[in-house]
N, C-alpha and C positions, 0 to 999 in steps of 0.2 A: 504493500500500500504506500502511495506517495502522498506526502503532506507538505503544503506550503505554509510557512509562518511569515506573515507580512507585518512589518513595523511601519506605522504611519509617519515616523520621524527618523532622521538619520541616527544611526547607532552611535556616531561620534558625540551626540548630546550626553550620553552616559548617565541618564537619569534612571529612576526606578523602573519606568515603563520599558525602556530599551533593554535594561539589564534583565528584567523578568522575561521579556520575549526571547532573549538569547538563551537564558537558562531553560526555558520551556523547549526550545528547538533542540538544544543539545541533549536534554533528557529524553525527548521523544525519539531521538535517533537510536536509542537503545532497542526500540521495538519496530520502528518504521523507517522508511526512506524519506529524509527530510531535506527540503530546500528552504533557503532563507532569502528574503528580499526586504529592503528598506527604501526610503526616499532621500531626497537631497535637502530636506527641510532642517535647517539648523536654527534652534531657538535662541541660543546665546553663544557662549564660548564652547569650543570643542573640548570635552572632558576625557574622551577615550581615544587613544592612539590606535592605529591599524593593528599593531601588535597585540594590544589589550583586547581588541575586538576578536582577533583570531583565537586568542586564548580562551575567551568566553564562549565562542562558538564550538570549540573542541572538535573541529573536523566537519562540522555541518557544511553542506554545499551552499556557499554564498553566491548568489547569481546576480548581484549588483543592485543598483538603485533605480527606482522609478523617478524620473526627473519631472519636477513640477515648476511652472512659472510662479515665482513669488513676488508679490508687490505689496506696498504699504499705503494705507490711507489713514491719515492722522496718526494715531498711536496703535492702529490695528494692522496685523499682517494677514494677507489673504493669499491663497494658493489656487492654482488652476492647472489640471493635468494637460499636457500636450496630447493631441489626438494620436500621434504615432506611439506615444508611451502607453496609451490605453490598448492599442493593438498589440504591443509587446507583452503587456500584462495578460491580455487575452490568451496569447499562445502559451504563456507560463501556467495560467490557471487551468487550461484545457488538459494539460498533462498531469494534473494532480487530482487525487480523489477527495482530499479534504483541504480547505483553505481556512486558516485561522488569522483573524485580524482584529485589532482593537478599534472601537468606534472613535473617530477623531473629529470629522466635520461632515456636513451634509453632503458635500461633493464626494467624499470618500464612500459614504453609504450608497449614493446614486451609482457610482462606478461599479461597485460590487453587485448591486441589484441588477444593473444592465448585464454584467458578465454572467449572472446566474441564469438569465434567459437564454444565453447561447450555450453555456457549459452545463448541460442539463444532467450530466452524471456526477457533477461535483457537489459535495455538501460543504456548507459554509458555517463556521463557528465565529460568532462575534463576541469579543470580550468587552465588558463594561467595567473599565478600570478607573473611571473618574466619577465624581458625584453626578447623579442623574438630574440635578436641578441646582439653580442658583437662587439665593434668597432675595435677589433683586426683583422688584416688581416688573420692571421692563428690562429684559435681558436677552441679548443675542444668543447667549449660552443656552437658555431655556428654549428659545425658538429653534435652535439647531437640534436639540434632543427631541422636541415634539415632532418636528418634521421628519427626523430620522425614524422615530418610532412609527409614525404614520406610514411612511414608505415601506418599512420592513414588515409591517402588519399585512401588506398586500402580497408579500413574497413568503408565504408561510411554509411551503413544502421543503425548501432546501436550506433554510436559515435556522440555526440553533443559537441559543443565547447563553453566554457564560457570565455569571456574576461572581464577585468576590464576597459579597455579603448576602445574608439571608433576607435582609430588608429590601435590597435591590431586586432579589428574585421575586419577592412578594409584590413589589411595585410593577414589575414587568409582566407578571401573569395577568394583570388587568388588561393587557393588550395582546399578548401572545398565548398560544396553546401551552398549557402547563407542562405538557410532555416535551416541549421544545426549549424550556428554560431550565438551566442547570446551575446549581450553586457548587462551586469547587473552591476549597480553601486556598488561600494565598500563603504558601509555605516558603521557607528560606533554606538555603544550604547551610546546615548546621556544623559542617566539618570544621570551620574556623572558630567555633565556639565551644568545642569539646575540651575537656580538661579543667584544670583549676584556674578560674578567673580571679580568685581572691588574692593570689600571690602577686597580681599585677596592680592591686589597689593600695592606696595610701591610707592606712588606718588612722593616721594622725589628723587628717582633714576629711570633711565631707565634700565630695567632689560632684558637681553638677555639670551636665553637658547638653548642648544642643548641636545636632548635626543635620544640615539641610540647607534649603534655599533661604536667603536672608531678605524676606519681604514681609510686609504687614497684611497685604490684601488677602493672601492665601494662608500664610504661616503664622500670622499674628506676632511677628517679631518686634514690631514697634511697641506693642503693649508689654511684651516680655522685657525689653530693654528699659522701658520706663519703670517697671516693677523692680528690676534689678538695681537700677540707680537709687531708687527710694529705699530699697531694702538695705543696701550697704551704708547708706547715710544713717538710717534708723537703728541698725543693728551692728555696731562696731565691735571689733575684737572677737567675733565668732570664728570658729575654726572651719571656714568654708573656702571653696575655690570654684569658679565658674569658667567653663571652657566652651568655645564655639568653633565649629568647623563648617565651612561652606562658602558660598558667594552669593551676591545679590545686591539690590539697590540700597540696602540699609548698612552696607559695609562701613561707610563713613561714620554713621552714628555709633556703630559698635566699636570702631577704632577710637572714637572720642571717649567712650566709657573705659576702654582698656588703658588709655592714657591717664584717665582720672584715677583708676584703681589698678595700677600695674602689678601689684602683688596678689590681687584677688581675681582678676579677669584676664583670660588669655584667648587670643584669636589666632587660629592656625591656618586660616584660609581654606582653600579647597584641598581635600584629601582624596586621593584616588581610591576607587572601590576595593582594590587589592589590599590596602593598608587600613581601611576604615575600622575593621574589627578591633584593632589595637587601641583605638580611641574610645570605643565602647567599653572595653574590658577594664580600663584603668579608672573608670568613673563609677559612681554609686547611684546617681539619680538622673533620669532623663527628663528634659523639659520639653513637653509637647503642647504647643499653643495654637495648633492649626484651627482655622475657622471651618474648614470642610475637608474631609478625607474619606474615601470609600473603604479603604482597608490599609492602614499605614504599615508599610514594610519596616520603617525605622523602629516602631514599637516592638516588633518581634525581635529585631536585632538587639535592641536594648535589653529586653527581657532575657534573651539568650546569654547576655553578658552579666547576668545577676544584678541588673539595675532595677530600682523602683521607678515608678512613673508619676510625675506630676502632669495631669492630663486634662486638656479641654474636652468638651463633649462634642464629638462628631459621630456620624453614622457608624463609621468604622471603629473608632475607639470604644464607643458604647458596646458594640457587638463583641469586640475582642476582649474587653476588660471589665465589663459590668459584673459586679459582685466579687471581684478579686481584691484581696486585702493589700496587695502590693501596688495597686493603682489608687492614686489620690486625685479624685476628680475635682476640677474647678467648675462650679455651677454656672458661672458666667465669666467671660473673658475680660476681667478687669485687673488692673495692677494691684488693687487691694487684696483680692482673693488669691492672686498668684503669690503675693508676699506671705499671706497667711499659711498657704500650703508649704512654702519653703521653710518657714519657721516651725511648722508642725512636724515636718520630717526631720529637721535638725534636732528638735527636742527629743524625738524618738531615738535618733542615732546617739545622742549625747547621754540620755538617761537610761535607755534600754537597749544596749548594743547587741545582746543576744537575740532579742526579738527582731531587731532590725535585720540582722544577718539571716535569720530564719525566713523572713520575707524575701530576701534576695535569693535564697536557695529555692524557695517555692516558685519564684518568677521564672527561673531557668527551667525548672522541672515542667512547668506549665507549657512552655513553648516546645520543649523537646517531645512532650507527649502528644501535642495537638497540631503543631504547625511546621512540620518538616517538609522540605521540598519533595522528598520521596513519597510522602502521602499525597501531595498535590499531583505528582506525576502519575501515580496509580489511578487517581480519579479521572485524569485526562485520558489515560489509556482506556479505561472502562467506557468513557463517553464516546471516544472515537470508534471503538469496536461496536458500540450500540447503534450508532447512526450510519455506519458504513455498510 
């Protein structure tokens, strides 16, 4: 059986979506004949080298990029596929039994809907890896998803729908046949997190970390930095340290805080995916302040590193962590509530170190038992065998 995994963005972006798609392709290669294709869409700086991409693909047949015309209007970027690129994609899709792609934009959906009319023996699996709606009343994002759902509801026979969360599955069954909507867990490769992580931690300090994109619109970093500045003014002489890894528009604001508190806050810049587990392992608490996330990979990586979580409420974080004692939820994303949770965890660490460590142990156990990539891969294998 031949399978095509299609990434709507260039692999060089090196974000969670691109990495997950490469892991899926390399995993499926154990059972099937897999091709991989991406596009030329670069969202910001290139974070993955060609060598890093080859290592991630692990011998999967990479057949190149679909080239799209990219143009900007005001602060928005739009793409349009060239006609000859659609013909090239048609030839590729025709020789595959299964095509997996993540929903990206309405044109992406229209392209594959058109191809499904011609490639009548091919089954398509659509991955819903982003939030299904925006909280904005008037939103192009919401319009994109509603139009996509409308179009795909007309192509019921050969389209299957893969969700990361149970809530997303429940939402999509309002529009699609329940037998065509599948919830598959989002697992991570746990090889880098095996062994004793405690030997890498500094017991004399409580270490907090954030790893990811530095913006406020999606990740809530503006609120987090405000809370951090206020916390360090109000709570001096505590045995704490805060560390940040990543890149984004709020880098200048973060660097200003580092300059203000050089012994308490550290900024490492962007860290490659191959080295990122080392930064998780040496810290104790992960700071998650996202405004919307379908199923956050960073939370699983943090838990696998024996970290507790200070956590905003999103669809993904609620489903993953609800009821877990190692997760300290922020009811609303405000600087005051973030400060309260930081102090609450600090007091626990300082006054009840054994209880604190036991929570760290249970965090790692939770991920290893429930969210391994091997479990995700088996679920995908079962889905593919079912629909083929």
